[in-house]
TORGUBA-892225 format. One record per residue (C-alpha): x, y, z. Coordinates in Angstrom, 1 decimal. Example, Ala and Ser with C-alpha at 12.3 -4.5 7.8 and 13.67 -1.06 7.14 Angstrom:
2
(node (12.3; -4.5; 7.8));
(node (13.7; -1.1; 7.1));
//
This chain:
434
(node (-21.4; 0.1; 13.3));
(node (-20.2; -1.2; 9.8));
(node (-20.8; -4.8; 8.5));
(node (-18.0; -5.3; 6.0));
(node (-19.0; -8.2; 3.4));
(node (-16.2; -9.8; 1.0));
(node (-17.7; -10.8; -2.2));
(node (-21.4; -10.1; -3.2));
(node (-23.1; -8.6; 0.0));
(node (-26.2; -10.0; 1.3));
(node (-28.1; -6.2; 0.1));
(node (-26.6; -7.1; -3.4));
(node (-28.1; -10.3; -3.3));
(node (-31.7; -9.2; -2.6));
(node (-31.3; -6.7; -5.3));
(node (-30.1; -9.2; -7.6));
(node (-27.0; -7.4; -9.1));
(node (-25.8; -4.1; -9.7));
(node (-27.9; -3.1; -12.8));
(node (-30.9; -3.6; -10.1));
(node (-29.1; -1.2; -7.8));
(node (-28.2; 1.3; -10.4));
(node (-32.2; 1.1; -11.1));
(node (-32.9; 2.2; -8.0));
(node (-30.3; 4.9; -8.1));
(node (-31.8; 6.6; -11.3));
(node (-35.0; 6.2; -9.8));
(node (-34.5; 8.0; -6.7));
(node (-32.2; 10.6; -8.0));
(node (-34.9; 11.8; -10.4));
(node (-37.1; 12.1; -7.3));
(node (-34.6; 13.9; -5.6));
(node (-34.2; 16.6; -8.3));
(node (-30.7; 15.5; -9.3));
(node (-31.6; 15.3; -12.8));
(node (-35.3; 16.7; -12.8));
(node (-36.0; 18.8; -15.9));
(node (-36.1; 22.6; -15.9));
(node (-39.7; 23.7; -16.9));
(node (-39.3; 27.0; -16.8));
(node (-36.4; 29.4; -17.4));
(node (-35.3; 33.2; -16.5));
(node (-37.9; 35.1; -18.3));
(node (-40.8; 32.5; -19.2));
(node (-40.8; 29.1; -20.9));
(node (-37.6; 27.7; -22.0));
(node (-36.6; 28.8; -25.4));
(node (-36.2; 25.4; -26.9));
(node (-38.6; 22.6; -26.5));
(node (-38.0; 19.2; -28.0));
(node (-39.1; 15.6; -27.5));
(node (-41.4; 16.7; -24.7));
(node (-43.6; 13.4; -25.2));
(node (-42.5; 10.8; -22.2));
(node (-40.8; 7.8; -24.0));
(node (-43.4; 5.0; -23.7));
(node (-46.5; 7.2; -24.0));
(node (-46.8; 8.2; -20.0));
(node (-46.4; 4.6; -18.8));
(node (-44.5; 4.1; -15.5));
(node (-41.1; 5.6; -15.7));
(node (-38.2; 2.8; -16.6));
(node (-35.0; 3.9; -14.6));
(node (-32.6; 2.6; -17.0));
(node (-34.1; 4.0; -20.0));
(node (-34.8; 7.3; -18.7));
(node (-31.2; 7.8; -17.3));
(node (-29.8; 6.8; -20.6));
(node (-31.9; 9.4; -22.4));
(node (-31.0; 12.1; -20.3));
(node (-27.3; 11.1; -20.0));
(node (-27.5; 11.3; -23.8));
(node (-28.8; 14.3; -24.0));
(node (-26.5; 16.2; -21.9));
(node (-23.9; 14.4; -23.9));
(node (-25.1; 15.8; -27.2));
(node (-26.8; 19.3; -26.3));
(node (-25.6; 20.8; -23.2));
(node (-24.3; 24.1; -24.0));
(node (-21.6; 24.2; -21.0));
(node (-18.9; 21.7; -20.1));
(node (-20.1; 17.9; -19.2));
(node (-18.9; 16.3; -16.4));
(node (-17.7; 12.8; -17.0));
(node (-20.2; 9.7; -17.0));
(node (-18.6; 8.7; -13.6));
(node (-19.2; 12.2; -11.8));
(node (-22.8; 12.4; -12.9));
(node (-23.7; 8.7; -12.1));
(node (-22.1; 9.3; -8.4));
(node (-24.4; 12.4; -8.4));
(node (-27.5; 10.6; -8.9));
(node (-26.3; 7.8; -6.1));
(node (-26.0; 11.1; -3.7));
(node (-29.5; 12.3; -4.9));
(node (-31.0; 8.9; -4.3));
(node (-29.4; 8.4; -0.8));
(node (-30.1; 12.1; 0.2));
(node (-33.8; 11.3; 0.0));
(node (-33.9; 8.3; 2.7));
(node (-33.2; 10.9; 5.1));
(node (-30.5; 9.2; 7.2));
(node (-27.2; 10.3; 7.9));
(node (-25.5; 7.2; 8.0));
(node (-26.2; 5.8; 4.7));
(node (-24.0; 7.6; 2.3));
(node (-22.1; 7.3; -1.1));
(node (-18.2; 7.0; -0.4));
(node (-15.8; 8.1; -3.3));
(node (-12.9; 6.0; -4.0));
(node (-10.7; 8.2; -1.3));
(node (-13.2; 7.9; 1.3));
(node (-13.5; 4.1; 0.8));
(node (-10.1; 3.6; 0.8));
(node (-9.8; 5.5; 4.6));
(node (-12.9; 3.5; 5.7));
(node (-11.0; 0.5; 4.9));
(node (-7.7; 1.8; 6.1));
(node (-9.3; 2.5; 9.4));
(node (-10.8; -0.9; 10.0));
(node (-7.4; -2.0; 9.0));
(node (-5.9; 0.3; 11.8));
(node (-3.0; 1.5; 9.2));
(node (-2.9; 4.7; 7.1));
(node (-1.0; 7.6; 6.0));
(node (-1.9; 10.8; 7.9));
(node (-0.7; 13.0; 11.0));
(node (-1.3; 10.6; 13.8));
(node (-4.0; 12.3; 15.7));
(node (-7.3; 11.2; 17.0));
(node (-10.1; 13.6; 16.4));
(node (-13.6; 14.3; 18.1));
(node (-16.4; 12.7; 16.3));
(node (-18.8; 16.0; 15.8));
(node (-17.3; 19.6; 15.5));
(node (-17.4; 22.3; 18.2));
(node (-20.0; 24.9; 19.0));
(node (-17.6; 26.8; 16.9));
(node (-17.3; 24.6; 13.9));
(node (-13.7; 23.6; 14.5));
(node (-12.3; 20.0; 14.7));
(node (-10.8; 19.3; 17.9));
(node (-7.8; 16.8; 18.8));
(node (-8.8; 14.2; 21.3));
(node (-5.3; 12.8; 21.5));
(node (-2.1; 13.2; 19.7));
(node (-0.6; 9.7; 19.1));
(node (2.7; 9.1; 20.9));
(node (5.6; 10.1; 18.7));
(node (3.3; 10.7; 15.5));
(node (4.0; 13.6; 13.0));
(node (1.1; 15.9; 15.1));
(node (2.8; 15.3; 18.3));
(node (6.1; 15.9; 17.2));
(node (5.2; 19.0; 15.7));
(node (3.6; 20.2; 19.0));
(node (0.1; 19.7; 18.4));
(node (-1.4; 18.8; 22.1));
(node (-4.9; 17.5; 23.3));
(node (-7.7; 20.0; 23.2));
(node (-6.2; 22.0; 20.2));
(node (-9.0; 22.8; 17.7));
(node (-8.1; 23.0; 14.2));
(node (-9.7; 26.1; 12.5));
(node (-8.1; 25.7; 8.9));
(node (-6.6; 23.1; 6.7));
(node (-4.0; 24.3; 4.0));
(node (-5.9; 27.9; 4.4));
(node (-9.1; 26.4; 4.1));
(node (-11.6; 27.0; 7.1));
(node (-13.2; 23.9; 8.6));
(node (-16.5; 25.7; 9.6));
(node (-19.5; 24.3; 7.8));
(node (-17.3; 21.0; 7.4));
(node (-18.1; 17.5; 8.7));
(node (-15.5; 15.7; 10.8));
(node (-15.1; 13.2; 7.5));
(node (-14.6; 16.2; 5.4));
(node (-11.7; 17.2; 7.3));
(node (-10.2; 14.0; 7.7));
(node (-10.1; 13.8; 3.6));
(node (-8.1; 17.1; 3.8));
(node (-5.8; 16.2; 6.4));
(node (-4.9; 12.8; 5.3));
(node (-2.6; 12.2; 2.2));
(node (0.6; 10.8; 0.8));
(node (3.3; 10.2; 2.9));
(node (6.0; 12.7; 3.1));
(node (3.5; 15.6; 2.0));
(node (2.9; 18.3; 4.1));
(node (-0.4; 19.6; 5.4));
(node (-0.8; 22.9; 7.1));
(node (-2.9; 23.5; 10.0));
(node (-4.3; 26.5; 11.7));
(node (-4.8; 25.4; 15.3));
(node (-6.8; 27.4; 18.1));
(node (-5.5; 26.6; 21.6));
(node (-8.0; 27.1; 24.4));
(node (-5.9; 28.3; 27.1));
(node (-4.6; 31.2; 24.2));
(node (-6.2; 34.1; 22.4));
(node (-4.2; 33.5; 19.5));
(node (-3.7; 31.0; 16.7));
(node (-0.6; 28.6; 15.9));
(node (0.3; 27.6; 12.5));
(node (1.8; 23.9; 12.3));
(node (3.5; 22.6; 8.9));
(node (3.1; 18.6; 9.7));
(node (4.5; 15.8; 7.6));
(node (2.4; 13.0; 6.8));
(node (3.5; 9.6; 7.5));
(node (2.5; 6.1; 7.8));
(node (0.5; 5.7; 11.3));
(node (-0.4; 2.7; 13.1));
(node (-3.6; 3.5; 15.0));
(node (-2.8; 2.5; 18.7));
(node (-6.5; 1.2; 19.2));
(node (-5.9; 0.0; 22.7));
(node (-4.1; 1.6; 25.5));
(node (-3.4; 0.4; 28.9));
(node (-1.7; 0.7; 32.1));
(node (-2.0; -0.3; 35.8));
(node (-3.6; 2.4; 38.0));
(node (-3.0; 3.1; 41.9));
(node (-4.3; 0.1; 43.8));
(node (-3.9; -2.6; 41.1));
(node (-6.7; -1.2; 38.9));
(node (-6.2; -2.0; 35.5));
(node (-7.0; 0.4; 32.5));
(node (-7.7; -0.3; 29.3));
(node (-8.9; 2.3; 26.6));
(node (-10.3; 1.0; 23.0));
(node (-10.2; 4.0; 20.5));
(node (-12.0; 2.3; 17.8));
(node (-13.9; -1.6; 16.8));
(node (-11.6; -2.2; 13.9));
(node (-10.1; -5.7; 12.9));
(node (-7.4; -5.5; 15.7));
(node (-9.8; -4.4; 18.3));
(node (-10.6; -7.8; 20.1));
(node (-6.9; -9.7; 19.9));
(node (-5.7; -6.0; 21.4));
(node (-7.9; -6.0; 24.2));
(node (-7.4; -9.7; 25.1));
(node (-3.6; -9.1; 25.1));
(node (-4.1; -6.0; 27.2));
(node (-6.1; -7.6; 29.7));
(node (-3.9; -10.8; 30.0));
(node (-0.9; -8.3; 30.5));
(node (-3.0; -6.7; 33.4));
(node (-3.7; -9.7; 35.2));
(node (0.0; -10.7; 34.8));
(node (0.5; -7.6; 36.7));
(node (-1.9; -8.4; 39.4));
(node (-4.9; -6.7; 38.4));
(node (-7.8; -6.8; 40.7));
(node (-10.2; -4.4; 39.1));
(node (-11.0; -3.0; 35.6));
(node (-11.9; 0.2; 33.8));
(node (-12.9; -0.3; 30.3));
(node (-12.8; 3.3; 28.5));
(node (-15.0; 3.6; 25.5));
(node (-15.5; 7.5; 25.9));
(node (-15.3; 9.3; 22.6));
(node (-15.2; 6.0; 20.6));
(node (-17.4; 6.3; 17.4));
(node (-17.9; 2.6; 17.2));
(node (-16.7; 0.2; 14.3));
(node (-17.4; -3.2; 13.0));
(node (-20.5; -4.9; 14.7));
(node (-18.7; -8.6; 14.7));
(node (-15.6; -6.8; 16.7));
(node (-18.6; -5.4; 19.0));
(node (-19.5; -8.6; 19.5));
(node (-16.3; -10.4; 20.2));
(node (-15.5; -7.7; 22.8));
(node (-18.8; -8.1; 24.4));
(node (-17.6; -12.2; 24.7));
(node (-14.7; -10.8; 26.6));
(node (-16.7; -9.3; 29.5));
(node (-20.3; -11.4; 29.4));
(node (-20.3; -15.1; 30.1));
(node (-20.9; -17.1; 27.3));
(node (-24.3; -17.9; 25.7));
(node (-25.7; -14.8; 27.2));
(node (-27.4; -12.2; 25.0));
(node (-25.1; -9.7; 23.1));
(node (-27.2; -7.8; 20.7));
(node (-30.4; -8.1; 19.0));
(node (-30.2; -7.4; 15.1));
(node (-33.6; -6.2; 13.7));
(node (-33.3; -6.6; 9.7));
(node (-35.1; -4.5; 7.1));
(node (-37.8; -7.4; 7.2));
(node (-38.3; -7.4; 10.8));
(node (-36.4; -10.4; 11.0));
(node (-34.7; -10.6; 14.6));
(node (-31.5; -12.0; 14.8));
(node (-30.5; -12.7; 18.4));
(node (-26.5; -13.0; 18.8));
(node (-25.2; -14.6; 21.4));
(node (-21.6; -14.2; 23.5));
(node (-18.9; -16.7; 22.8));
(node (-17.9; -18.9; 25.8));
(node (-14.4; -19.5; 24.5));
(node (-13.4; -15.7; 24.4));
(node (-14.6; -14.8; 28.1));
(node (-12.3; -13.4; 30.1));
(node (-14.1; -11.6; 33.1));
(node (-15.4; -12.9; 36.4));
(node (-12.3; -12.8; 38.6));
(node (-12.5; -9.0; 39.0));
(node (-15.0; -6.1; 39.0));
(node (-15.3; -4.1; 35.8));
(node (-16.3; -0.3; 35.3));
(node (-17.1; 0.9; 31.9));
(node (-16.9; 4.6; 31.2));
(node (-18.8; 6.1; 28.5));
(node (-19.7; 9.7; 27.2));
(node (-21.9; 11.7; 24.8));
(node (-19.7; 10.9; 21.9));
(node (-19.5; 6.9; 22.7));
(node (-21.6; 5.3; 19.8));
(node (-22.8; 2.6; 17.8));
(node (-20.5; -0.4; 18.7));
(node (-19.4; 1.3; 22.0));
(node (-23.2; 1.2; 22.7));
(node (-23.5; -2.5; 21.8));
(node (-20.9; -3.4; 24.5));
(node (-21.8; -0.9; 27.4));
(node (-25.7; -2.0; 26.7));
(node (-24.8; -5.7; 26.4));
(node (-22.8; -5.7; 29.7));
(node (-25.2; -3.1; 31.5));
(node (-28.1; -5.8; 30.7));
(node (-26.1; -8.6; 31.9));
(node (-25.0; -7.0; 35.0));
(node (-21.4; -7.8; 34.1));
(node (-20.0; -4.7; 35.3));
(node (-21.0; -0.8; 36.2));
(node (-21.5; 1.6; 33.4));
(node (-20.3; 4.9; 34.5));
(node (-20.1; 8.5; 33.0));
(node (-22.7; 10.3; 30.9));
(node (-25.5; 9.2; 28.5));
(node (-24.3; 7.4; 25.3));
(node (-24.6; 9.1; 21.6));
(node (-27.6; 6.8; 20.5));
(node (-26.8; 5.1; 17.0));
(node (-28.8; 1.9; 17.1));
(node (-28.1; 1.6; 13.3));
(node (-26.3; -1.0; 11.2));
(node (-24.7; 0.0; 7.9));
(node (-23.7; -2.7; 5.4));
(node (-20.9; -1.6; 3.1));
(node (-21.4; -2.1; -0.5));
(node (-18.2; -2.0; -3.1));
(node (-19.1; -0.8; -6.5));
(node (-17.2; -0.2; -9.8));
(node (-14.4; 2.2; -9.8));
(node (-13.2; 2.0; -6.2));
(node (-16.6; 3.6; -4.5));
(node (-18.8; 2.1; -2.1));
(node (-22.1; 3.1; -0.5));
(node (-22.9; 2.4; 3.1));
(node (-26.5; 1.7; 3.6));
(node (-28.5; 1.5; 7.1));
(node (-29.8; -2.4; 6.5));
(node (-30.8; -3.1; 10.0));
(node (-31.2; -1.5; 13.7));
(node (-30.2; -3.0; 16.9));
(node (-31.3; -3.6; 20.2));
(node (-29.6; -4.1; 23.4));
(node (-30.3; -8.0; 25.0));
(node (-33.0; -6.6; 27.0));
(node (-35.0; -5.6; 23.9));
(node (-34.3; -1.8; 24.4));
(node (-34.1; 0.7; 21.4));
(node (-31.3; 3.3; 22.0));
(node (-31.5; 4.8; 18.8));
(node (-32.0; 8.8; 19.0));
(node (-34.7; 9.9; 16.9));
(node (-37.3; 12.8; 16.9));
(node (-39.4; 10.9; 19.9));
(node (-36.4; 9.9; 22.0));
(node (-32.9; 10.9; 23.2));
(node (-31.7; 7.6; 22.9));
(node (-28.4; 6.5; 24.4));
(node (-27.3; 3.8; 26.8));
(node (-27.6; 5.6; 30.4));
(node (-25.0; 5.0; 33.1));
(node (-25.5; 3.3; 36.1));
(node (-23.5; 6.1; 37.9));
(node (-23.6; 9.6; 36.4));
(node (-20.4; 11.5; 36.6));
(node (-19.7; 14.3; 33.9));
(node (-16.5; 15.9; 33.3));
(node (-16.2; 19.7; 32.1));
(node (-14.5; 20.8; 29.4));
(node (-11.8; 22.9; 31.4));
(node (-11.2; 19.6; 33.5));
(node (-10.5; 17.6; 30.3));
(node (-8.2; 20.0; 28.7));
(node (-6.1; 20.3; 31.8));
(node (-6.0; 16.5; 32.1));
(node (-8.3; 16.0; 35.3));
(node (-10.5; 13.4; 34.8));
(node (-13.2; 12.9; 37.4));
(node (-15.1; 10.1; 35.7));
(node (-11.8; 8.1; 35.9));
(node (-11.2; 9.1; 39.5));
(node (-14.7; 7.8; 40.6));
(node (-14.5; 4.5; 38.2));
(node (-11.4; 3.6; 40.4));
(node (-12.7; 4.7; 43.5));
(node (-15.8; 2.6; 43.1));
(node (-13.7; -0.3; 42.3));
(node (-11.8; -0.1; 45.3));
(node (-15.0; -0.4; 47.5));
(node (-16.3; -3.3; 45.6));
(node (-12.8; -4.9; 46.1));
(node (-12.7; -4.0; 49.6));
(node (-16.3; -5.4; 50.0));
(node (-15.7; -8.7; 48.2));
(node (-12.4; -9.2; 50.6));
(node (-14.4; -8.5; 53.7));
(node (-17.5; -10.7; 52.8));
(node (-14.6; -13.5; 52.1));
(node (-13.1; -13.0; 55.3));
(node (-16.4; -13.0; 57.5));
(node (-17.7; -16.3; 55.4));
(node (-14.0; -17.9; 56.4));
(node (-14.6; -17.0; 60.0));
(node (-18.0; -18.5; 60.4));
//
């Protein structure tokens, strides 16, 4: 999940200033080989050797002066086209972050950072479709849900469709973030998607006009037998308030049990996750344990003023793509025995990223802490453990069932809630009879 911090971040305070941060960028970039000198050329030694003696007589490398020396040499002597200083510095940052071997620590250019902020705010210009968090086994990008009345739905895109090409460019080999970057754009411009529908052997072409989209982060409805259903798609700035409004609306309709659906939810803001834990776990209970880079532990507690539960049984649905903030919520509810976790083991991302704004509208997203569930369990997947939050009740769904809108996980959740409601009612009746 992300920690968005206005002004100077805690990470930057520890670094001292942007200059110190740039120092780290440059030093690690040389380590990564981004600006590593080429000692041999094709056919033997380089044709020209100059200024071979290290500045400073071989003392420990000074990152800032070394970067400036290489940059100036490239400007003055490079035989080809020279990229802008900005592009070369961004490449240096990319190189530094790559040495950390952390898929969640990454550099965001101006477009990517803008998209991140738009997602957190819940409004952006796009086609109006929720995408799966990782590519399919074929390398395609799958549509999880076209937003009702959005551009994609209006054009005829349906759940389960797989994007194979964007404006003629294959998505195979792309990350989902890279595909999103191509799909989004200014309102009233057109993006052309090639779609493979699982039920068909042919592909379809869609020309979709981008438009301003308000991402419906929460969807809620009443199911049979007075079972309330709330689906949360992302932990953005609107999530907590929307959850509260949805639950209160269902209570007005006579809700007797609640399903909280976090399937496919990739996470989002840390504070939003803690707020939502507080909606379902009583006050002053453990929400999450944050472990900082120095080993310090910050035990975050639930806020009693936000608590909505206790009057009805709760089932939380999760799956393999429920990640990060979704795992904070499901882990806290499980550890505090505030509800039943149902589905499949979650993704396993127990790391916290801090967003560090940089000059020029870019930013770095840097892993600055890890988190544990309230019981102290580390759920982060690694080379030595699968990770993830394990469900109390294991129920899977096949791809065929999902595409055909069959949902055995939701059906089982509703069935379990009906049993819990009946058990509670019969228990109360027996107590009254005595």
